[in-house]
N, C-alpha and C positions, 0 to 999 in steps of 0.2 A: 748623610752626605757621601757621595762616591767620588773618589779622586782617581783620575787616570793619568798615566804618564806615557810619553812617547819615547820609546827606547829603540834605537836602531830601526826605525820605521814601523815598529810594532806598538800597539796600544796595550799597556799593561796597567792593571788596577793596582792601587796602593796595597790592597789586601794580598794580591798575588806576589807583589814585590816583597812585602813583609814576610810572607811565608817562605820565600826563597832565601832571604837574608837570615831568617830564623833557622832554616835547615843548615846554612853555613855555620851559624853559631853552634848548633848541635854537634856538627863534625869537629869543630875546634874544641868544644868541651870534651868530647870523647878522646881527642888527641892530647888532652891536658894543657891546651893553650887557653887558659882561663881569661887572660886579659883580652885576647882576640875574640873570644866568645862573648865577653861582656860588651865589646864594641858592636858586634853583630846584633845581639839581643836588644841593645839600646836603639840601634837603627830600626829594628823591627817594631819596637814599641813606639817610636816616633811616627812610623808609618801607620800603625794601628794601635792607638792608646788603650784599647780594650783587649789586647793580646795576652790573656792570662798566662798561657804557657811560656811566653817569652819572659814575663816577669818572674815566673817560677824558676826557670833555668838560669836566668841572670842571678837570681838569689843563690842558686847552687854554686855558680862560679864565684860569686863574692864570698861565699862561705869557705870554699877551697883556698881563697886568698886571705882568709882571716878578717874579712871586712864584715864583721858580725852585724853591725847596725844596718848596713846596706842590705845584707842578706835578709834580715828580719823585715825590713821595710818592703822589699820585693815580695817576700812570702805573704805578708799581710795584704799587699795590693792584689796579688794573684788570687788569694782566697776571697777578697772582697768582690772580685770580678767573677770568680767561679768557686763557690764553696765546696764543690765536689772534687776539686783538683788535688788528688792525694799526694802528688809530689811536693806540693807547697807545704804540706804539713810536716814533711821530713826536714825541711829547712828550718822550721820554727823549733 
């Protein structure tokens, strides 16, 4: 199923929007804005529920905030979606 959105007169796919929000989350994670990055990664996941990298990085952010159960859950989901995603193993 392909979802498209109309933003400012442009047609944008949900996958493209998810990638954009994911990149915003990465920037916030790098800036140590962990709560903000979790919000962005969660939005990316809602737009693309199979976005393994978003689950993995949300797990990293949760780990930095000592949300160990959420971090493990995200890492496990990321690995279920993509068993070769090395970053997710670091969270576990």
